[in-house]
py3Dmol code that shows the C-alpha trace and the ligand (Angstrom):
import py3Dmol

protein = """\
ATOM      1  CA  UNK A   1     -13.284 -20.268 -17.325  1.00  0.00           C
ATOM      2  CA  UNK A   2     -11.059 -18.722 -14.873  1.00  0.00           C
ATOM      3  CA  UNK A   3     -11.557 -15.187 -13.629  1.00  0.00           C
ATOM      4  CA  UNK A   4      -8.922 -13.169 -11.881  1.00  0.00           C
ATOM      5  CA  UNK A   5     -11.006 -10.841  -9.495  1.00  0.00           C
ATOM      6  CA  UNK A   6     -10.031  -7.846  -7.496  1.00  0.00           C
ATOM      7  CA  UNK A   7     -11.490  -8.093  -4.092  1.00  0.00           C
ATOM      8  CA  UNK A   8     -11.154  -4.442  -3.198  1.00  0.00           C
ATOM      9  CA  UNK A   9      -9.010  -2.954  -0.422  1.00  0.00           C
ATOM     10  CA  UNK A  10     -10.871  -4.499   2.578  1.00  0.00           C
ATOM     11  CA  UNK A  11     -14.477  -3.539   3.265  1.00  0.00           C
ATOM     12  CA  UNK A  12     -16.571  -6.360   1.727  1.00  0.00           C
ATOM     13  CA  UNK A  13     -18.899  -3.996  -0.029  1.00  0.00           C
ATOM     14  CA  UNK A  14     -16.110  -2.451  -2.000  1.00  0.00           C
ATOM     15  CA  UNK A  15     -15.841  -5.382  -4.429  1.00  0.00           C
ATOM     16  CA  UNK A  16     -17.298  -4.447  -7.844  1.00  0.00           C
ATOM     17  CA  UNK A  17     -20.876  -5.695  -8.859  1.00  0.00           C
ATOM     18  CA  UNK A  18     -19.174  -7.975 -11.524  1.00  0.00           C
ATOM     19  CA  UNK A  19     -16.776  -9.318  -9.016  1.00  0.00           C
ATOM     20  CA  UNK A  20     -19.561 -10.229  -6.629  1.00  0.00           C
ATOM     21  CA  UNK A  21     -21.473 -11.888  -9.388  1.00  0.00           C
ATOM     22  CA  UNK A  22     -18.420 -13.931 -10.365  1.00  0.00           C
ATOM     23  CA  UNK A  23     -18.056 -15.089  -6.706  1.00  0.00           C
ATOM     24  CA  UNK A  24     -21.714 -16.155  -6.573  1.00  0.00           C
ATOM     25  CA  UNK A  25     -21.344 -18.243  -9.787  1.00  0.00           C
ATOM     26  CA  UNK A  26     -17.957 -19.800  -8.820  1.00  0.00           C
ATOM     27  CA  UNK A  27     -17.536 -23.575  -8.271  1.00  0.00           C
ATOM     28  CA  UNK A  28     -13.927 -22.990  -7.069  1.00  0.00           C
ATOM     29  CA  UNK A  29     -12.519 -19.848  -5.325  1.00  0.00           C
ATOM     30  CA  UNK A  30      -8.887 -19.559  -4.487  1.00  0.00           C
ATOM     31  CA  UNK A  31      -8.408 -16.408  -2.459  1.00  0.00           C
ATOM     32  CA  UNK A  32      -5.335 -14.669  -1.084  1.00  0.00           C
ATOM     33  CA  UNK A  33      -6.042 -15.305   2.583  1.00  0.00           C
ATOM     34  CA  UNK A  34      -3.466 -12.965   3.984  1.00  0.00           C
ATOM     35  CA  UNK A  35      -5.331  -9.857   2.794  1.00  0.00           C
ATOM     36  CA  UNK A  36      -8.758 -10.575   1.329  1.00  0.00           C
ATOM     37  CA  UNK A  37     -11.590  -9.961   3.643  1.00  0.00           C
ATOM     38  CA  UNK A  38     -13.000 -13.453   4.424  1.00  0.00           C
ATOM     39  CA  UNK A  39     -16.527 -11.898   4.645  1.00  0.00           C
ATOM     40  CA  UNK A  40     -16.497 -11.974   0.810  1.00  0.00           C
ATOM     41  CA  UNK A  41     -16.741 -15.710   0.898  1.00  0.00           C
ATOM     42  CA  UNK A  42     -20.361 -15.394   2.021  1.00  0.00           C
ATOM     43  CA  UNK A  43     -21.224 -14.818  -1.571  1.00  0.00           C
ATOM     44  CA  UNK A  44     -20.038 -18.222  -2.544  1.00  0.00           C
ATOM     45  CA  UNK A  45     -22.537 -21.020  -3.263  1.00  0.00           C
ATOM     46  CA  UNK A  46     -22.683 -23.657  -0.585  1.00  0.00           C
ATOM     47  CA  UNK A  47     -21.196 -26.293  -2.858  1.00  0.00           C
ATOM     48  CA  UNK A  48     -18.252 -23.997  -3.772  1.00  0.00           C
ATOM     49  CA  UNK A  49     -14.765 -25.385  -3.048  1.00  0.00           C
ATOM     50  CA  UNK A  50     -12.705 -22.742  -1.231  1.00  0.00           C
ATOM     51  CA  UNK A  51      -8.920 -22.618  -1.121  1.00  0.00           C
ATOM     52  CA  UNK A  52      -6.709 -20.182   0.810  1.00  0.00           C
ATOM     53  CA  UNK A  53      -3.640 -19.523  -1.420  1.00  0.00           C
ATOM     54  CA  UNK A  54      -1.643 -18.170   1.590  1.00  0.00           C
ATOM     55  CA  UNK A  55      -0.458 -21.686   2.261  1.00  0.00           C
ATOM     56  CA  UNK A  56      -0.224 -22.864  -1.335  1.00  0.00           C
ATOM     57  CA  UNK A  57       2.658 -22.707  -3.937  1.00  0.00           C
ATOM     58  CA  UNK A  58       2.310 -21.268  -7.481  1.00  0.00           C
ATOM     59  CA  UNK A  59       2.212 -24.886  -8.786  1.00  0.00           C
ATOM     60  CA  UNK A  60      -0.555 -25.839  -6.301  1.00  0.00           C
ATOM     61  CA  UNK A  61      -2.670 -22.818  -7.320  1.00  0.00           C
ATOM     62  CA  UNK A  62      -2.087 -23.696 -11.013  1.00  0.00           C
ATOM     63  CA  UNK A  63      -2.920 -27.290 -10.518  1.00  0.00           C
ATOM     64  CA  UNK A  64      -6.185 -26.433  -8.759  1.00  0.00           C
ATOM     65  CA  UNK A  65      -7.024 -24.127 -11.724  1.00  0.00           C
ATOM     66  CA  UNK A  66      -6.058 -26.724 -14.332  1.00  0.00           C
ATOM     67  CA  UNK A  67      -8.017 -29.502 -12.597  1.00  0.00           C
ATOM     68  CA  UNK A  68     -11.101 -27.216 -12.208  1.00  0.00           C
ATOM     69  CA  UNK A  69     -11.006 -26.198 -15.930  1.00  0.00           C
ATOM     70  CA  UNK A  70     -10.872 -29.908 -16.916  1.00  0.00           C
ATOM     71  CA  UNK A  71     -14.059 -30.379 -14.758  1.00  0.00           C
ATOM     72  CA  UNK A  72     -15.638 -27.426 -16.597  1.00  0.00           C
ATOM     73  CA  UNK A  73     -15.904 -25.512 -13.428  1.00  0.00           C
ATOM     74  CA  UNK A  74     -16.179 -21.714 -12.870  1.00  0.00           C
ATOM     75  CA  UNK A  75     -13.077 -20.693 -11.092  1.00  0.00           C
ATOM     76  CA  UNK A  76     -12.382 -17.380  -9.311  1.00  0.00           C
ATOM     77  CA  UNK A  77      -8.812 -16.340  -8.249  1.00  0.00           C
ATOM     78  CA  UNK A  78      -9.485 -13.584  -5.888  1.00  0.00           C
ATOM     79  CA  UNK A  79      -6.802 -11.170  -5.296  1.00  0.00           C
ATOM     80  CA  UNK A  80      -6.652  -8.229  -2.843  1.00  0.00           C
ATOM     81  CA  UNK A  81      -7.200  -4.746  -4.118  1.00  0.00           C
ATOM     82  CA  UNK A  82      -6.607  -4.686  -7.851  1.00  0.00           C
ATOM     83  CA  UNK A  83      -4.830  -7.802  -9.263  1.00  0.00           C
ATOM     84  CA  UNK A  84      -2.532  -5.601 -11.369  1.00  0.00           C
ATOM     85  CA  UNK A  85      -0.661  -4.041  -8.497  1.00  0.00           C
ATOM     86  CA  UNK A  86       1.792  -6.435  -6.746  1.00  0.00           C
ATOM     87  CA  UNK A  87      -0.687  -9.330  -7.552  1.00  0.00           C
ATOM     88  CA  UNK A  88       1.800 -11.908  -9.015  1.00  0.00           C
ATOM     89  CA  UNK A  89      -0.883 -12.653 -11.663  1.00  0.00           C
ATOM     90  CA  UNK A  90       1.431 -12.717 -14.678  1.00  0.00           C
ATOM     91  CA  UNK A  91       3.085 -15.928 -13.638  1.00  0.00           C
ATOM     92  CA  UNK A  92      -0.293 -17.559 -13.198  1.00  0.00           C
ATOM     93  CA  UNK A  93      -1.473 -16.465 -16.617  1.00  0.00           C
ATOM     94  CA  UNK A  94       1.544 -17.716 -18.368  1.00  0.00           C
ATOM     95  CA  UNK A  95       0.956 -21.131 -16.959  1.00  0.00           C
ATOM     96  CA  UNK A  96      -2.630 -21.005 -18.025  1.00  0.00           C
ATOM     97  CA  UNK A  97      -1.441 -19.865 -21.503  1.00  0.00           C
ATOM     98  CA  UNK A  98       0.835 -22.910 -21.652  1.00  0.00           C
ATOM     99  CA  UNK A  99      -2.095 -25.097 -21.047  1.00  0.00           C
ATOM    100  CA  UNK A 100      -4.293 -23.230 -23.533  1.00  0.00           C
ATOM    101  CA  UNK A 101      -6.749 -22.248 -20.842  1.00  0.00           C
ATOM    102  CA  UNK A 102      -8.769 -18.992 -21.093  1.00  0.00           C
ATOM    103  CA  UNK A 103      -9.014 -16.444 -18.445  1.00  0.00           C
ATOM    104  CA  UNK A 104     -10.364 -12.952 -17.839  1.00  0.00           C
ATOM    105  CA  UNK A 105      -9.559 -10.246 -15.385  1.00  0.00           C
ATOM    106  CA  UNK A 106     -12.136  -8.332 -13.300  1.00  0.00           C
ATOM    107  CA  UNK A 107     -10.495  -5.117 -11.762  1.00  0.00           C
ATOM    108  CA  UNK A 108     -10.858  -4.128  -8.234  1.00  0.00           C
ATOM    109  CA  UNK A 109     -10.460  -1.022  -6.000  1.00  0.00           C
ATOM    110  CA  UNK A 110      -6.821  -1.001  -5.107  1.00  0.00           C
ATOM    111  CA  UNK A 111      -5.692  -0.108  -1.600  1.00  0.00           C
ATOM    112  CA  UNK A 112      -3.981   2.870  -3.416  1.00  0.00           C
ATOM    113  CA  UNK A 113      -7.434   4.330  -3.624  1.00  0.00           C
ATOM    114  CA  UNK A 114      -8.818   2.940  -0.467  1.00  0.00           C
ATOM    115  CA  UNK A 115      -6.003   4.880   1.198  1.00  0.00           C
ATOM    116  CA  UNK A 116      -6.827   8.203  -0.710  1.00  0.00           C
ATOM    117  CA  UNK A 117     -10.379   7.723   0.516  1.00  0.00           C
ATOM    118  CA  UNK A 118      -9.247   7.223   4.112  1.00  0.00           C
ATOM    119  CA  UNK A 119      -7.128  10.284   3.864  1.00  0.00           C
ATOM    120  CA  UNK A 120      -9.818  12.211   2.110  1.00  0.00           C
ATOM    121  CA  UNK A 121      -7.172  13.417  -0.107  1.00  0.00           C
ATOM    122  CA  UNK A 122      -6.647  14.047  -3.937  1.00  0.00           C
ATOM    123  CA  UNK A 123      -3.248  12.755  -5.164  1.00  0.00           C
ATOM    124  CA  UNK A 124      -3.238  15.043  -8.193  1.00  0.00           C
ATOM    125  CA  UNK A 125      -3.490  18.698  -6.954  1.00  0.00           C
ATOM    126  CA  UNK A 126      -2.921  21.512  -9.524  1.00  0.00           C
ATOM    127  CA  UNK A 127       0.404  23.232  -8.873  1.00  0.00           C
ATOM    128  CA  UNK A 128       1.402  20.514  -6.318  1.00  0.00           C
ATOM    129  CA  UNK A 129       1.724  17.318  -8.239  1.00  0.00           C
ATOM    130  CA  UNK A 130       0.090  16.032 -11.312  1.00  0.00           C
ATOM    131  CA  UNK A 131       1.795  12.564 -11.074  1.00  0.00           C
ATOM    132  CA  UNK A 132       1.563   9.630  -8.639  1.00  0.00           C
ATOM    133  CA  UNK A 133       4.583   7.335  -8.192  1.00  0.00           C
ATOM    134  CA  UNK A 134       3.568   3.904  -6.955  1.00  0.00           C
ATOM    135  CA  UNK A 135       6.556   1.896  -5.699  1.00  0.00           C
ATOM    136  CA  UNK A 136       7.984  -0.191  -2.867  1.00  0.00           C
ATOM    137  CA  UNK A 137      11.243  -0.718  -1.040  1.00  0.00           C
ATOM    138  CA  UNK A 138      13.256  -3.753  -2.028  1.00  0.00           C
ATOM    139  CA  UNK A 139      12.473  -6.621   0.269  1.00  0.00           C
ATOM    140  CA  UNK A 140      12.836 -10.345  -0.690  1.00  0.00           C
ATOM    141  CA  UNK A 141      11.623  -9.114  -4.006  1.00  0.00           C
ATOM    142  CA  UNK A 142      14.307  -6.826  -5.475  1.00  0.00           C
ATOM    143  CA  UNK A 143      13.556  -3.498  -7.112  1.00  0.00           C
ATOM    144  CA  UNK A 144      15.502  -2.519 -10.263  1.00  0.00           C
ATOM    145  CA  UNK A 145      18.305  -0.115  -9.343  1.00  0.00           C
ATOM    146  CA  UNK A 146      17.230   2.619 -11.660  1.00  0.00           C
ATOM    147  CA  UNK A 147      13.828   2.812  -9.571  1.00  0.00           C
ATOM    148  CA  UNK A 148      15.550   3.750  -6.428  1.00  0.00           C
ATOM    149  CA  UNK A 149      13.525   5.738  -3.846  1.00  0.00           C
ATOM    150  CA  UNK A 150      16.024   8.572  -3.978  1.00  0.00           C
ATOM    151  CA  UNK A 151      15.587   9.005  -7.735  1.00  0.00           C
ATOM    152  CA  UNK A 152      11.792   9.031  -7.412  1.00  0.00           C
ATOM    153  CA  UNK A 153      11.946  11.423  -4.442  1.00  0.00           C
ATOM    154  CA  UNK A 154      13.735  13.848  -6.670  1.00  0.00           C
ATOM    155  CA  UNK A 155      10.588  14.425  -8.552  1.00  0.00           C
ATOM    156  CA  UNK A 156       8.557  15.650  -5.542  1.00  0.00           C
ATOM    157  CA  UNK A 157       5.504  14.116  -7.099  1.00  0.00           C
ATOM    158  CA  UNK A 158       2.983  12.273  -4.860  1.00  0.00           C
ATOM    159  CA  UNK A 159       4.431   8.950  -3.812  1.00  0.00           C
ATOM    160  CA  UNK A 160       2.626   5.805  -2.458  1.00  0.00           C
ATOM    161  CA  UNK A 161       4.799   3.164  -1.082  1.00  0.00           C
ATOM    162  CA  UNK A 162       3.525  -0.397  -0.799  1.00  0.00           C
ATOM    163  CA  UNK A 163       4.967  -3.431   1.077  1.00  0.00           C
ATOM    164  CA  UNK A 164       7.466  -1.385   3.152  1.00  0.00           C
ATOM    165  CA  UNK A 165       5.982  -0.778   6.554  1.00  0.00           C
ATOM    166  CA  UNK A 166       8.836  -2.790   8.232  1.00  0.00           C
ATOM    167  CA  UNK A 167      11.522  -0.522   6.566  1.00  0.00           C
ATOM    168  CA  UNK A 168      10.379   2.957   7.622  1.00  0.00           C
ATOM    169  CA  UNK A 169      13.727   4.280   9.049  1.00  0.00           C
ATOM    170  CA  UNK A 170      15.446   3.433   5.791  1.00  0.00           C
ATOM    171  CA  UNK A 171      12.463   4.856   3.749  1.00  0.00           C
ATOM    172  CA  UNK A 172      12.824   8.191   5.513  1.00  0.00           C
ATOM    173  CA  UNK A 173      16.499   8.245   4.941  1.00  0.00           C
ATOM    174  CA  UNK A 174      16.241   7.585   1.268  1.00  0.00           C
ATOM    175  CA  UNK A 175      13.474  10.067   0.791  1.00  0.00           C
ATOM    176  CA  UNK A 176      15.537  12.734   2.434  1.00  0.00           C
ATOM    177  CA  UNK A 177      18.688  11.722   0.540  1.00  0.00           C
ATOM    178  CA  UNK A 178      16.702  12.000  -2.657  1.00  0.00           C
ATOM    179  CA  UNK A 179      15.750  15.665  -1.850  1.00  0.00           C
ATOM    180  CA  UNK A 180      12.571  15.699   0.343  1.00  0.00           C
ATOM    181  CA  UNK A 181      12.578  18.139   3.244  1.00  0.00           C
ATOM    182  CA  UNK A 182      12.515  16.221   6.479  1.00  0.00           C
ATOM    183  CA  UNK A 183       9.268  18.106   7.400  1.00  0.00           C
ATOM    184  CA  UNK A 184       7.489  17.188   4.068  1.00  0.00           C
ATOM    185  CA  UNK A 185       4.031  15.834   5.010  1.00  0.00           C
ATOM    186  CA  UNK A 186       3.499  12.051   4.938  1.00  0.00           C
ATOM    187  CA  UNK A 187       0.825   9.660   6.096  1.00  0.00           C
ATOM    188  CA  UNK A 188       0.586   6.065   7.136  1.00  0.00           C
ATOM    189  CA  UNK A 189      -2.759   4.238   6.404  1.00  0.00           C
ATOM    190  CA  UNK A 190      -3.105   0.980   8.050  1.00  0.00           C
ATOM    191  CA  UNK A 191      -5.763  -1.393   6.674  1.00  0.00           C
ATOM    192  CA  UNK A 192      -7.622   1.220   4.705  1.00  0.00           C
ATOM    193  CA  UNK A 193     -11.437   0.675   4.534  1.00  0.00           C
ATOM    194  CA  UNK A 194     -11.317  -2.253   7.107  1.00  0.00           C
ATOM    195  CA  UNK A 195     -13.073  -1.886  10.556  1.00  0.00           C
ATOM    196  CA  UNK A 196      -9.786  -1.375  12.249  1.00  0.00           C
ATOM    197  CA  UNK A 197      -8.435   1.138   9.791  1.00  0.00           C
ATOM    198  CA  UNK A 198      -5.909   3.723  11.161  1.00  0.00           C
ATOM    199  CA  UNK A 199      -4.803   6.966   9.598  1.00  0.00           C
ATOM    200  CA  UNK A 200      -1.552   8.498  10.882  1.00  0.00           C
ATOM    201  CA  UNK A 201      -0.504  11.902   9.599  1.00  0.00           C
ATOM    202  CA  UNK A 202       3.266  12.533  10.110  1.00  0.00           C
ATOM    203  CA  UNK A 203       6.255  13.882   8.261  1.00  0.00           C
ATOM    204  CA  UNK A 204       8.999  12.268   6.142  1.00  0.00           C
ATOM    205  CA  UNK A 205      11.384  12.212   9.063  1.00  0.00           C
ATOM    206  CA  UNK A 206       9.057  10.762  11.701  1.00  0.00           C
ATOM    207  CA  UNK A 207       7.606   7.733   9.592  1.00  0.00           C
ATOM    208  CA  UNK A 208       9.204   5.134  11.808  1.00  0.00           C
ATOM    209  CA  UNK A 209       8.389   6.804  15.173  1.00  0.00           C
ATOM    210  CA  UNK A 210       4.807   7.408  14.095  1.00  0.00           C
ATOM    211  CA  UNK A 211       4.380   3.733  12.973  1.00  0.00           C
ATOM    212  CA  UNK A 212       5.872   2.541  16.289  1.00  0.00           C
ATOM    213  CA  UNK A 213       3.606   4.839  18.365  1.00  0.00           C
ATOM    214  CA  UNK A 214       0.594   3.437  16.651  1.00  0.00           C
ATOM    215  CA  UNK A 215       1.771  -0.248  16.669  1.00  0.00           C
ATOM    216  CA  UNK A 216       1.752  -0.417  12.896  1.00  0.00           C
ATOM    217  CA  UNK A 217       4.068  -3.059  11.541  1.00  0.00           C
ATOM    218  CA  UNK A 218       2.359  -4.265   8.296  1.00  0.00           C
ATOM    219  CA  UNK A 219      -0.666  -3.907   5.947  1.00  0.00           C
ATOM    220  CA  UNK A 220      -0.120  -0.234   5.485  1.00  0.00           C
ATOM    221  CA  UNK A 221       0.579   2.260   2.668  1.00  0.00           C
ATOM    222  CA  UNK A 222       2.914   5.103   3.145  1.00  0.00           C
ATOM    223  CA  UNK A 223       1.957   8.288   1.154  1.00  0.00           C
ATOM    224  CA  UNK A 224       4.345  11.209   0.764  1.00  0.00           C
ATOM    225  CA  UNK A 225       4.088  14.754  -0.572  1.00  0.00           C
ATOM    226  CA  UNK A 226       2.565  18.140  -0.465  1.00  0.00           C
ATOM    227  CA  UNK A 227      -0.812  16.785  -1.611  1.00  0.00           C
ATOM    228  CA  UNK A 228      -1.160  16.282   2.142  1.00  0.00           C
ATOM    229  CA  UNK A 229      -0.530  19.965   2.808  1.00  0.00           C
ATOM    230  CA  UNK A 230      -2.772  22.878   2.542  1.00  0.00           C
ATOM    231  CA  UNK A 231      -1.492  24.827  -0.551  1.00  0.00           C
ATOM    232  CA  UNK A 232      -2.765  24.159  -4.120  1.00  0.00           C
ATOM    233  CA  UNK A 233      -4.285  25.898  -7.110  1.00  0.00           C
ATOM    234  CA  UNK A 234      -8.078  25.361  -7.943  1.00  0.00           C
ATOM    235  CA  UNK A 235      -8.795  23.308 -10.971  1.00  0.00           C
ATOM    236  CA  UNK A 236      -9.070  24.974 -14.311  1.00  0.00           C
ATOM    237  CA  UNK A 237     -11.913  22.620 -15.262  1.00  0.00           C
ATOM    238  CA  UNK A 238     -14.399  24.186 -12.851  1.00  0.00           C
ATOM    239  CA  UNK A 239     -13.080  27.796 -12.943  1.00  0.00           C
ATOM    240  CA  UNK A 240     -15.726  30.278 -14.049  1.00  0.00           C
ATOM    241  CA  UNK A 241     -13.434  32.013 -16.526  1.00  0.00           C
ATOM    242  CA  UNK A 242     -12.340  28.727 -18.268  1.00  0.00           C
ATOM    243  CA  UNK A 243     -14.379  27.421 -21.368  1.00  0.00           C
ATOM    244  CA  UNK A 244     -14.322  23.929 -22.422  1.00  0.00           C
ATOM    245  CA  UNK A 245     -16.298  21.410 -24.628  1.00  0.00           C
ATOM    246  CA  UNK A 246     -19.342  21.393 -22.224  1.00  0.00           C
ATOM    247  CA  UNK A 247     -19.380  24.804 -20.768  1.00  0.00           C
ATOM    248  CA  UNK A 248     -18.694  28.410 -21.838  1.00  0.00           C
ATOM    249  CA  UNK A 249     -16.809  30.711 -19.453  1.00  0.00           C
ATOM    250  CA  UNK A 250     -18.966  32.904 -17.296  1.00  0.00           C
ATOM    251  CA  UNK A 251     -18.508  36.625 -16.842  1.00  0.00           C
ATOM    252  CA  UNK A 252     -19.544  36.689 -13.115  1.00  0.00           C
ATOM    253  CA  UNK A 253     -17.209  35.970 -10.287  1.00  0.00           C
ATOM    254  CA  UNK A 254     -17.538  32.790  -8.352  1.00  0.00           C
ATOM    255  CA  UNK A 255     -19.543  33.432  -5.306  1.00  0.00           C
TER     256      UNK A 255
END
"""
ligand_1 = """\
26
LIG
N -3.075 -5.698 -5.160
C -3.164 -5.003 -3.869
C -1.738 -4.881 -3.315
C -1.063 -6.120 -2.857
S 0.420 -5.967 -2.185
C -3.818 -3.616 -3.975
O -4.117 -3.310 -5.140
O -4.052 -2.999 -2.992
C 0.009 -6.042 -0.466
C 0.434 -4.688 0.158
O -0.682 -3.716 -0.132
C 0.417 -4.518 1.711
O 1.722 -4.917 2.165
C 0.158 -3.116 1.952
O 1.354 -2.370 1.737
C -0.828 -2.811 0.915
N -2.264 -2.904 1.284
C -3.092 -3.942 0.897
N -4.372 -3.726 1.434
C -4.284 -2.558 2.174
C -5.160 -1.695 2.915
N -6.351 -2.053 3.038
N -4.692 -0.664 3.539
C -3.326 -0.245 3.408
N -2.470 -1.045 2.684
C -2.843 -2.076 2.127
"""
view = py3Dmol.view(width=600, height=400)
view.addModel(protein, "pdb")
view.setStyle({"model": 0}, {"cartoon": {"style": "trace"}})
view.addModel(ligand_1, "xyz")
view.setStyle({"model": 1}, {"stick": {}})
view.zoomTo()
view.show()
């Protein structure tokens, strides 16, 4: 059996209980060495074969899985954050399907949420934004034209930008071209939940400058929007005058 497992955003204790158990049972672990915390490998059995996929091709990863399956081994493919976000898991699954090999997915805490925790922020504030746009700038991997930063910026929703730390000048320009005020709050979170995490609060126009001042060139998420500001409406769900399935409205004012 092959399990794709989300390692979480960085801190080793942010893997799920299930993910940890799968690591403990694994005979083979193939981990994404560029971003998975190597501390997680301490959960592996002494006899476990460990491979760092950073130096492997898709075919080499697949061959290792197929060989392990033939030997009836427990295999864990350990991806950073949650495997569903920029995890390149689909191409691996398609190869396994071609070979009739079964697999499961164990979710993980994405850096999307590690970053919100580092910021102590809520992405979905009433009357500010009720949507989160998760995207990236085009790099070696292209982004479909209809998903341009400008078109997303026009929504003024909360935006979280992956894989773009080296292109912040262009990101600012596109956000402003798309309709963001240059002074809109933004934040750069480097290595969220790791020991050397850095949180830099800035504005849309100063993204590149702020990253430079803090020597941040990679492994960061850029968040943009008024969820980083101070104005919002309180939630209806906890409002004293609002009844719902589990609670009747109260007459008294909130103290
Ligand atoms: N599947 C991962 C994302 C993989 S893409 C997830 O769910 O988090 C790799 C990109 O994710 C990095 O270039 C960076 O933009 C972001 N990233 C990964 N871990 C991060 C962390 N701890 N803090 C900030 N950004 C991170």
